[in-house]
VOBA-1610 file (N, C-alpha, C; in pm, whole numbers, padded with zeros to 5 digits, always signed):
BEGIN
Met+06909+00335+00392Met+06802+00322+00488Met+06712+00445+00487Ile+06773+00561+00475Ile+06696+00685+00477Ile+06602+00693+00355Pro+06642+00650+00235Pro+06546+00655+00124Pro+06422+00570+00151Trp+06442+00454+00217Trp+06328+00369+00250Trp+06237+00437+00352Leu+06296+00503+00445Leu+06219+00574+00548Leu+06141+00689+00485Ile+06206+00762+00395Ile+06137+00872+00328Ile+06022+00818+00243Ala+06045+00707+00173Ala+05941+00647+00090Ala+05825+00598+00176Ala+05855+00538+00290Ala+05751+00489+00381Ala+05669+00604+00436Leu+05738+00713+00474Leu+05666+00830+00527Leu+05582+00896+00418Ala+05630+00893+00295Ala+05554+00951+00184Ala+05431+00866+00153Ala+05439+00735+00172Ala+05327+00646+00143Ala+05225+00642+00256Leu+05266+00684+00374Leu+05179+00678+00491Leu+05047+00754+00472Pro+05045+00877+00422Pro+04916+00945+00403Pro+04824+00870+00305Gly+04882+00810+00203Gly+04801+00732+00109Gly+04738+00611+00175Ile+04815+00544+00261Ile+04763+00427+00332Ile+04652+00468+00427Val+04674+00576+00500Val+04571+00627+00592Val+04447+00668+00514Ala+04465+00732+00398Ala+04352+00773+00316Ala+04273+00651+00269Cys+04341+00543+00235Cys+04272+00421+00192Cys+04183+00367+00303Phe+04234+00364+00426Phe+04154+00316+00538Phe+04035+00409+00564Arg+04058+00539+00552Arg+03952+00637+00576Arg+03844+00624+00467Ile+03886+00606+00343Ile+03790+00589+00234Ile+03707+00463+00254Glu+03772+00356+00298Glu+03700+00232+00323Glu+03597+00250+00435Ala+03635+00322+00540Ala+03543+00347+00651Ala+03424+00431+00603Met+03451+00532+00522Met+03343+00616+00469Met+03251+00534+00378His+03310+00448+00298His+03232+00362+00209His+03139+00272+00291Asn+03192+00209+00394Asn+03111+00122+00479Asn+02998+00200+00546His+03029+00321+00590His+02927+00406+00654His+02817+00440+00553Leu+02856+00475+00432Leu+02757+00508+00329Leu+02671+00388+00293Val+02731+00272+00283Val+02655+00150+00253Val+02552+00123+00363Glu+02592+00136+00488Glu+02499+00116+00599Glu+02386+00219+00594His+02421+00344+00566His+02321+00450+00560His+02221+00422+00446Ile+02270+00383+00330Ile+02185+00353+00217Ile+02095+00234+00248Asp+02148+00133+00313Asp+02068+00017+00352Asp+01954+00058+00446Arg+01984+00145+00542Arg+01881+00193+00634Arg+01774+00273+00558Gln+01818+00357+00465Gln+01723+00437+00387Gln+01634+00348+00300Val+01691+00248+00238Val+01613+00156+00154Val+01511+00082+00240Ala+01552+00036+00357Ala+01458-00034+00446Ala+01345+00061+00488His+01380+00184+00517His+01278+00283+00556His+01181+00309+00441Leu+01234+00326+00322Leu+01149+00351+00205Leu+01059+00233+00175Arg+01108+00112+00197Arg+01022-00006+00178Arg+00904-00001+00274Lys+00932+00034+00400Lys+00825+00043+00499Lys+00725+00152+00461Val+00776+00269+00419Val+00689+00379+00379Val+00602+00338+00261Thr+00662+00269+00165Thr+00587+00225+00047Thr+00477+00127+00087Ile+00509+00035+00175Ile+00410-00063+00220Ile+00296+00007+00293Val+00331+00100+00382Val+00228+00173+00457Val+00143+00256+00362Ser+00206+00324+00267Ser+00131+00405+00170Ser+00038+00318+00087Thr+00087+00204+00044Thr+00005+00112-00035Thr-00112+00062+00049Gln-00086+00027+00174Gln-00194-00020+00261Gln-00295+00089+00285Asp-00250+00214+00303Asp-00343+00325+00321Asp-00432+00342+00198Ala-00374+00328+00079Ala-00453+00339-00044Ala-00555+00227-00053Val-00513+00106-00020Val-00606-00009-00022Val-00718+00013+00079Asn-00686+00061+00197Asn-00787+00087+00299Asn-00886+00193+00253Ala-00836+00299+00188Ala-00923+00405+00140Ala-01018+00353+00032Ile-00967+00274-00060Ile-01051+00218-00166Ile-01154+00122-00107Thr-01111+00041-00011Thr-01204-00051+00054Thr-01317+00024+00123Ala-01283+00130+00194Ala-01385+00210+00262Ala-01482+00272+00162Gln-01428+00319+00050Gln-01512+00378-00053Gln-01606+00273-00114Leu-01555+00153-00138Leu-01639+00047-00194Leu-01746+00002-00095Val-01712-00007+00032Val-01811-00045+00133Val-01922+00060+00139Lys-01883+00187+00135Lys-01981+00296+00137Lys-02072+00287+00015Ala-02012+00265-00103Ala-02091+00255-00226Ala-02187+00137-00219Gln-02139+00024-00167Gln-02225-00095-00157Gln-02344-00067-00067Arg-02321+00000+00045Arg-02432+00033+00136Arg-02531+00126+00069Glu-02480+00227-00002Glu-02567+00322-00070Glu-02650+00253-00178Ile-02589+00163-00253Ile-02662+00091-00359Ile-02773+00006-00299Val-02741-00067-00194Val-02841-00153-00130Val-02956-00067-00075Leu-02923+00047-00014Leu-03028+00135+00039Leu-03114+00192-00073Arg-03053+00231-00184Arg-03128+00287-00297Arg-03222+00181-00357Ile-03173+00059-00370Ile-03259-00048-00423Ile-03377-00072-00329Ala-03351-00073-00200Ala-03459-00091-00102Ala-03558+00025-00110Asp-03506+00147-00130Asp-03592+00264-00142Asp-03680+00255-00267Val-03621+00215-00379Val-03699+00199-00502Val-03805+00091-00484Gln-03767-00019-00420Gln-03864-00127-00396Gln-03978-00077-00308Ala-03948+00001-00206Ala-04053+00054-00118Ala-04145+00149-00195Gln-04087+00231-00284Gln-04170+00323-00364Gln-04260+00244-00460Leu-04206+00139-00518Leu-04287+00057-00608Leu-04400-00012-00532Asp-04367-00061-00412Asp-04469-00126-00328Asp-04578-00026-00290Ala-04536+00096-00253Ala-04632+00199-00211Ala-04721+00241-00328Ala-04666+00241-00448Ala-04744+00281-00566Ala-04830+00166-00618Gly-04808+00047-00566Gly-04886-00069-00607Gly-04846-00122-00744Val-04724-00095-00787Val-04679-00141-00918Val-04557-00232-00908Ala-04531-00285-00791Ala-04411-00366-00769Ala-04408-00488-00859Glu-04525-00545-00888Glu-04527-00664-00972Glu-04504-00631-01120Lys-04514-00504-01157Lys-04494-00464-01297Lys-04350-00423-01327Val-04271-00399-01224Val-04131-00357-01242Val-04041-00466-01184Asp-03949-00512-01266Asp-03859-00621-01224Asp-03725-00562-01181Leu-03695-00574-01054Leu-03567-00524-00999Leu-03463-00635-00989Ser-03491-00752-01041Ser-03399-00864-01023Ser-03264-00839-01091Ser-03263-00778-01210Ser-03134-00752-01277Ser-03054-00646-01201Leu-03124-00547-01145Leu-03056-00446-01065Leu-02998-00507-00937Thr-03075-00592-00873Thr-03028-00660-00753Thr-02912-00753-00786Ala-02920-00821-00899Ala-02811-00911-00940Ala-02683-00833-00968Ala-02695-00715-01031Ala-02577-00632-01057Ala-02515-00584-00926Ala-02598-00545-00831Ala-02547-00503-00700Ala-02477-00620-00630Gln-02537-00739-00642Gln-02476-00857-00580Gln-02343-00889-00646Ala-02334-00872-00779Ala-02207-00896-00849Ala-02099-00801-00801Leu-02137-00676-00777Leu-02040-00580-00721Leu-01998-00622-00581Asp-02094-00669-00503Asp-02064-00714-00367Asp-01973-00836-00368Asp-01987-00920-00469Asp-01909-01044-00477Asp-01765-01021-00523Val-01732-00900-00565Val-01595-00870-00610Val-01496-00903-00499Val-01532-00868-00377Val-01448-00898-00262Val-01528-00988-00170Ala-01470-01100-00135Ala-01541-01195-00049Ala-01568-01133+00086Asp-01685-01165+00141Asp-01719-01117+00275Asp-01630-01183+00378Ala-01597-01108+00482Ala-01514-01161+00589Ala-01596-01266+00666Glu-01531-01378+00695Glu-01600-01481+00772Glu-01603-01441+00918Pro-01717-01464+00986Pro-01725-01426+01127Pro-01627-01507+01211Ala-01573-01441+01311Ala-01478-01508+01401Ala-01550-01613+01483Ala-01485-01726+01502Ala-01546-01836+01576Ala-01540-01812+01724
//
């Protein structure tokens, strides 16, 4: 009986270690899952910030192009040579840039 008791007592730390290792493993898995979820959110936010920045830059460029074309047209009109200079290809190119992203439909 005593050899069995000694063997059981000798195995006890190993059994306890197995349970402790399993608990640590579960904790690490939960921690990694939380970190992955957080990184996904950060990536999405970062991507959205980049898209927003590019959109703002494109809107600014579109406004500047339209203003420059209007300025050139006004200068041509003031010089009395508007009928001799064709801005239709320039206007079409600006419109093509504007058409890259569809305009937002007004809210009903």
